[in-house]
MIMAR-76857 format. One record per residue: z, x, y of N, C-alpha, C in turn; chain. Coordinates in steps of 0.02 Angstrom, whole numbers, plus 50000, padded with zeros to 5 digits. Atoms other than C-alpha are relative to their C-alpha. Example, Ala and Ser with C-alpha at 12.3 -4.5 7.8 and 13.67 -1.06 7.14 Angstrom:
2
NODE  n_up n_east n_north ca_up ca_east ca_north  c_up c_east c_north cadena
NODE 50000  50045   49941 50390   50615    49775 50000  50045   50060      A
NODE 49997  49958   49941 50357   50684    49947 50037  49961   50055      A
END
This chain:
191
NODE  n_up n_east n_north ca_up ca_east ca_north  c_up c_east c_north cadena
NODE 50075  50021   49984 55126   55098    54418 50033  49943   50051      A
NODE 50007  50062   49968 55086   54957    54529 49931  49980   50011      A
NODE 50069  50024   49968 54937   54835    54568 50006  49976   50065      A
NODE 50016  50009   49945 54868   54791    54705 49950  49924   49990      A
NODE 50028  50044   49991 54825   54617    54741 49965  49983   50066      A
NODE 50051  50025   49922 54702   54568    54889 49988  49918   49999      A
NODE 50033  50092   50013 54702   54379    54930 49956  50005   50063      A
NODE 50048  50005   49947 54549   54325    55011 50007  49927   50020      A
NODE 49987  50098   49985 54577   54132    55107 49931  49979   49991      A
NODE 50057  50023   50009 54440   54026    55054 49951  49987   50063      A
NODE 50057  50003   49932 54291   54001    55193 50047  49902   50001      A
NODE 49964  50072   49969 54342   53811    55265 49919  49952   49976      A
NODE 50034  50055   50054 54272   53640    55189 50000  49957   50055      A
NODE 49996  50076   49950 54309   53543    55369 50025  50042   50064      A
NODE 49942  49961   49931 54372   53578    55553 50062  49996   49994      A
NODE 49921  50002   49986 54541   53602    55585 50036  49926   49976      A
NODE 49983  50067   49973 54569   53426    55643 50021  49972   49951      A
NODE 50045  50081   50062 54478   53348    55493 50041  50043   49922      A
NODE 49971  49975   50098 54584   53456    55335 50032  49944   49986      A
NODE 49974  50032   50030 54655   53352    55220 50037  50050   49960      A
NODE 49935  49951   50040 54821   53404    55131 49946  49985   49907      A
NODE 50011  50002   50064 54761   53461    54931 49929  49966   49986      A
NODE 50063  50020   50000 54578   53434    54982 49961  50038   49958      A
NODE 50052  49974   50038 54442   53456    54865 49931  50005   50026      A
NODE 50089  49983   49981 54279   53472    54970 49976  50063   49996      A
NODE 50031  49928   50010 54166   53597    54951 49973  50013   50057      A
NODE 50034  49954   49933 54091   53721    55096 49953  49957   50027      A
NODE 50046  50002   49976 54036   53664    55229 49963  50020   50042      A
NODE 50029  49946   49995 53906   53714    55321 50013  50077   50062      A
NODE 49965  49976   49972 54022   53805    55446 50035  50062   49951      A
NODE 49961  49966   50061 54114   53885    55286 49932  50048   49973      A
NODE 50028  49964   50034 53935   53955    55213 49982  50050   50064      A
NODE 50048  49958   49938 53878   54022    55372 50063  50058   50012      A
NODE 49966  49952   49986 54035   54120    55391 50018  50047   49928      A
NODE 50021  49958   50053 54040   54168    55224 49921  50035   49997      A
NODE 50060  49955   49985 53866   54250    55280 49998  50046   50033      A
NODE 49979  49945   49938 53936   54331    55437 50068  50067   49961      A
NODE 49958  49966   50020 54081   54406    55336 49988  50050   49943      A
NODE 50011  49991   50056 54003   54450    55169 50014  50081   49984      A
NODE 49987  49921   49976 53976   54656    55227 50060  50017   49963      A
NODE 49914  49982   49986 54162   54664    55247 50014  49990   49944      A
NODE 49961  50013   50051 54215   54583    55106 49968  50003   49923      A
NODE 50011  49996   50060 54099   54619    54959 50015  50064   49969      A
NODE 49949  49969   50032 54190   54789    54908 50061  49951   49965      A
NODE 49952  49990   50047 54318   54700    54866 49973  49980   49926      A
NODE 50040  50037   50062 54203   54634    54702 50023  50074   49961      A
NODE 49984  49946   50049 54243   54804    54641 50066  50032   49959      A
NODE 49923  50011   50024 54430   54754    54604 49966  49974   49903      A
NODE 50005  50014   50062 54453   54740    54423 50011  49944   49955      A
NODE 49960  50068   50027 54529   54584    54404 49952  49949   50023      A
NODE 50020  50026   49952 54436   54445    54502 50025  49934   49980      A
NODE 49987  50072   50028 54502   54259    54508 50017  49967   50063      A
NODE 50011  50055   49954 54499   54108    54618 50059  49931   49987      A
NODE 49960  50070   49999 54604   53944    54659 49945  49965   49954      A
NODE 50065  50051   50044 54502   53789    54563 49985  49961   50064      A
NODE 50046  50048   49926 54460   53706    54726 49920  50020   50024      A
NODE 50084  49970   49988 54259   53702    54750 50000  50060   50058      A
NODE 50032  49982   49951 54275   53781    54915 50044  50097   49992      A
NODE 49975  49922   50035 54386   53949    54820 49940  50020   49955      A
NODE 50050  49993   50015 54250   53945    54710 49948  50016   50016      A
NODE 50062  49953   49969 54107   53958    54798 50008  50057   50048      A
NODE 49998  49984   49961 54170   54056    54903 50028  50075   49965      A
NODE 49983  49952   50092 54218   54184    54747 49936  50041   49997      A
NODE 50043  50005   50039 54047   54144    54684 49960  50035   50076      A
NODE 50047  49992   49964 53946   54173    54860 49997  50076   50004      A
NODE 49992  49937   50002 54039   54346    54882 49988  50049   49951      A
NODE 50020  49956   50045 53984   54410    54722 50054  50031   49932      A
NODE 49927  49977   50045 54173   54410    54626 49978  49989   49940      A
NODE 50021  50027   50072 54100   54306    54476 50098  49983   49974      A
NODE 49922  49972   49994 54307   54265    54498 50004  49922   49928      A
NODE 50001  50056   50061 54381   54160    54345 50060  49946   50034      A
NODE 49961  50050   49990 54490   54006    54381 50030  50007   49994      A
NODE 49921  50012   50028 54680   54009    54389 50041  49950   50032      A
NODE 49968  50090   49984 54747   53839    54394 50077  50005   50035      A
NODE 49958  49994   49950 54910   53917    54474 49992  50024   50035      A
NODE 49986  49982   49948 54847   53967    54595 49966  49920   50051      A
NODE 50034  50073   49957 54780   53778    54654 50050  49996   50061      A
NODE 49983  50011   49927 54845   53712    54815 50078  49963   50002      A
NODE 49961  50044   50025 55020   53629    54835 49996  49914   49993      A
NODE 50002  50080   50030 55037   53449    54738 50035  49956   50072      A
NODE 49990  50040   49950 55051   53345    54891 49992  49921   49997      A
NODE 49966  50056   50009 55079   53205    54802 49973  49939   50031      A
NODE 50039  50053   49952 55031   53022    54888 49979  50032   50060      A
NODE 50013  49989   49929 54983   53117    55031 49958  50033   49999      A
NODE 50071  49978   50034 54831   53197    54941 49944  49982   50048      A
NODE 50040  50037   49970 54674   53170    55047 50011  49972   50067      A
NODE 49960  50019   49921 54775   53122    55204 50009  50057   50039      A
NODE 49961  49959   49952 54779   53218    55369 50063  50009   50016      A
NODE 49923  50009   50002 54930   53275    55423 50012  49944   50064      A
NODE 50023  50053   49948 54885   53145    55573 50022  49931   49973      A
NODE 49951  50070   50043 54891   53002    55458 50048  49997   49956      A
NODE 49938  49981   50019 55026   53065    55376 50070  49981   50052      A
NODE 49961  50022   49961 55128   53068    55508 49992  49932   50038      A
NODE 50008  50070   49957 55061   52896    55589 50037  49949   49930      A
NODE 49969  50022   50071 55133   52837    55395 50049  49994   50003      A
NODE 49926  49995   50037 55277   52917    55377 50027  50056   50029      A
NODE 49966  49961   49945 55354   52999    55508 50069  50036   49976      A
NODE 49929  49959   50023 55528   53032    55443 49984  50041   49920      A
NODE 50038  49955   50068 55439   53091    55284 49961  50078   50029      A
NODE 50026  49933   49973 55347   53224    55390 50073  50034   50034      A
NODE 49939  49981   49960 55508   53261    55491 50041  50027   49908      A
NODE 49956  49989   50046 55605   53299    55326 49948  50049   49946      A
NODE 50014  49949   50045 55469   53394    55240 50000  50079   50024      A
NODE 50005  49951   49939 55437   53515    55384 50058  50025   50015      A
NODE 49945  49961   49961 55631   53540    55403 50025  50023   49938      A
NODE 49951  49987   50058 55695   53551    55227 49918  50015   49949      A
NODE 50045  49978   50038 55587   53666    55097 50012  49986   49927      A
NODE 50003  50021   50082 55649   53589    54942 49992  49899   50011      A
NODE 49995  50069   49987 55616   53420    55011 49915  50000   49994      A
NODE 50088  50006   50028 55452   53334    54919 49996  49906   50017      A
NODE 49979  50067   49991 55458   53159    55015 49915  49965   49969      A
NODE 50062  50021   50025 55271   53134    54953 49996  49987   49933      A
NODE 50002  50027   50077 55330   53135    54764 49946  50065   49974      A
NODE 50058  49937   50035 55229   53300    54727 50043  50059   50021      A
NODE 49970  49926   50010 55286   53487    54752 50033  50006   50066      A
NODE 49955  49984   49920 55429   53541    54882 49969  50051   50028      A
NODE 50023  49935   49993 55376   53704    54974 50031  50046   49959      A
NODE 49983  49931   50030 55494   53804    54899 49969  49999   49916      A
NODE 50054  49987   50047 55412   53750    54729 49931  50024   49993      A
NODE 50055  49975   50005 55266   53783    54782 50004  50093   49997      A
NODE 49990  49946   49999 55318   53953    54840 50017  50052   49943      A
NODE 49991  49980   50054 55391   53991    54690 49953  50019   49953      A
NODE 50031  49986   50049 55257   53949    54586 49957  50042   50006      A
NODE 50059  49965   49998 55129   54051    54673 50038  50083   49990      A
NODE 49947  49949   50000 55281   54185    54678 49997  50020   49917      A
NODE 49991  50022   50084 55272   54147    54473 49951  50054   49971      A
NODE 50077  49955   49998 55080   54208    54489 49993  50072   49991      A
NODE 50004  49927   49997 55099   54369    54549 50045  50021   49955      A
NODE 49961  49967   50024 55256   54419    54462 49979  50026   49929      A
NODE 50039  49989   50096 55138   54392    54294 49950  50046   50014      A
NODE 50060  49967   50008 54999   54503    54343 50027  50054   49963      A
NODE 49995  49923   50032 54967   54662    54245 50038  50028   50033      A
NODE 49954  49963   49963 55096   54776    54266 49971  50084   49962      A
NODE 50030  49943   50017 54970   54927    54268 49975  50039   50065      A
NODE 50061  49983   49928 54885   55025    54409 49939  49950   49976      A
NODE 50057  50074   50001 54756   54900    54444 49976  49976   50052      A
NODE 50022  50031   49937 54661   54812    54570 49984  49922   49997      A
NODE 50024  50079   50020 54655   54602    54577 49963  49981   50068      A
NODE 49999  50062   49979 54572   54514    54694 49999  49925   49986      A
NODE 50013  50063   49971 54581   54318    54738 49983  49966   50037      A
NODE 49998  50059   49974 54515   54181    54816 50046  49957   50012      A
NODE 49956  50052   49997 54629   54056    54868 49995  49953   50054      A
NODE 49974  50028   49931 54683   53916    54987 50015  50024   50039      A
NODE 49959  49939   49938 54752   53995    55149 50082  49975   49980      A
NODE 49896  50007   50000 54930   53884    55101 50017  50038   49971      A
NODE 49979  49963   50072 54914   53987    54918 50011  50070   50036      A
NODE 49983  49963   49972 54909   54140    55030 50046  50015   50046      A
NODE 49923  50025   49937 55041   54088    55151 50065  50015   49955      A
NODE 49953  49996   50050 55149   54061    55004 50006  50069   49964      A
NODE 50001  49910   50055 55105   54242    54911 50048  50043   50065      A
NODE 49966  49967   49963 55157   54308    55074 50073  49998   50027      A
NODE 49932  50013   50001 55334   54234    55104 50033  50000   49943      A
NODE 49938  49989   50053 55381   54243    54932 49972  50085   49987      A
NODE 50017  49923   50009 55313   54447    54923 50054  50027   50065      A
NODE 49954  49982   49979 55408   54477    55074 50075  49991   50021      A
NODE 49902  50014   50003 55585   54383    55024 50000  49972   50074      A
NODE 49986  50039   49921 55551   54283    55188 50032  49935   49982      A
NODE 49987  50070   50021 55646   54115    55207 49947  49957   50007      A
NODE 50048  50020   50002 55543   53980    55160 49988  49973   50064      A
NODE 50033  50043   49931 55534   53902    55331 49945  50042   50033      A
NODE 50057  49950   49988 55436   54077    55381 49937  49957   49991      A
NODE 50076  50032   50038 55284   53972    55267 49955  49968   50072      A
NODE 50037  50049   49953 55255   53865    55426 49974  50049   50068      A
NODE 50015  49946   49957 55257   54027    55560 49924  50050   49980      A
NODE 50063  49961   50037 55089   54124    55437 49946  49958   50021      A
NODE 50036  50020   50010 54939   54075    55495 49941  50045   49962      A
NODE 50030  49990   50068 54802   54119    55378 49930  49953   50018      A
NODE 50052  50029   49952 54631   54086    55448 49938  50012   49938      A
NODE 50052  49972   50031 54472   54072    55349 49957  50058   49966      A
NODE 50022  49950   50015 54414   54229    55254 50032  50048   50035      A
NODE 49944  49942   49979 54564   54334    55313 50000  50038   49941      A
NODE 49989  49950   50067 54603   54452    55170 50105  50031   50043      A
NODE 49955  49965   50015 54787   54522    55139 50012  50029   49946      A
NODE 50003  49975   50061 54840   54645    55018 50075  50029   49975      A
NODE 49933  49988   50015 54999   54668    54916 50017  50054   49938      A
NODE 49998  49950   50044 55047   54807    54824 50079  50025   49965      A
NODE 49939  49983   50041 55192   54833    54680 50007  49961   49951      A
NODE 49971  49996   50099 55301   54780    54524 50013  49919   50024      A
NODE 49951  50055   50011 55365   54591    54483 50064  49985   50034      A
NODE 49954  50011   49944 55483   54544    54611 50014  50062   50057      A
NODE 50011  49934   49940 55448   54696    54726 49948  50026   50013      A
NODE 50048  49989   49957 55314   54676    54847 50006  50045   50051      A
NODE 49986  49979   49922 55256   54769    55003 49928  49961   50015      A
NODE 50051  50004   49960 55148   54703    55123 49923  50069   50043      A
NODE 50049  49926   49994 54981   54841    55142 49936  49960   50042      A
NODE 50074  50011   49942 54865   54819    55320 49957  50055   49983      A
NODE 50047  49943   49967 54718   54922    55347 49937  49987   49951      A
NODE 50057  49996   50033 54557   54968    55263 49998  49974   49916      A
NODE 50011  50024   50075 54518   54910    55072 49993  50080   49972      A
NODE 49944  49947   50038 54574   55022    54924 49911  50026   49983      A
NODE 50074  50005   50018 54387   55093    54886 50001  50055   49913      A
END
């Protein structure tokens, strides 16, 4: 028996260059517009037996707008960025260029005083591996960073692969498997 986990990246809460680390902002007008445009293709995911979301306002709003009525999962929170929380990458690079370089180069590094990339990927993998082990379907709306971490974990890819995964708002990916044994499934939603 295996479980199917469909991950949906939350709609946007800001323009790409204005994104902030560990951002708690709600959906912006563009995000709401994108949810309305994508709803027809994402609503079938509401048929999943279990529906979850990250605790961020934009993840909760995305899940609710799609009719998922998701349960908040604290383990699906974004990476803890410590003192960088609320800043843009440009802000941090101007203030702490060596810290940014260390963070990007070493997955065990946490120059911000928060969670390392490796710790973040492991936490998200732990969430995946503790899903009910039975035939079933789960949908989770989460921050793009959470979806990236889940993919790196599921594919057992080296942690730096995280930086090469582009997760757009409202994109979806499905993982099928059992704890510690996941496969990526591309294609149409299960019916």
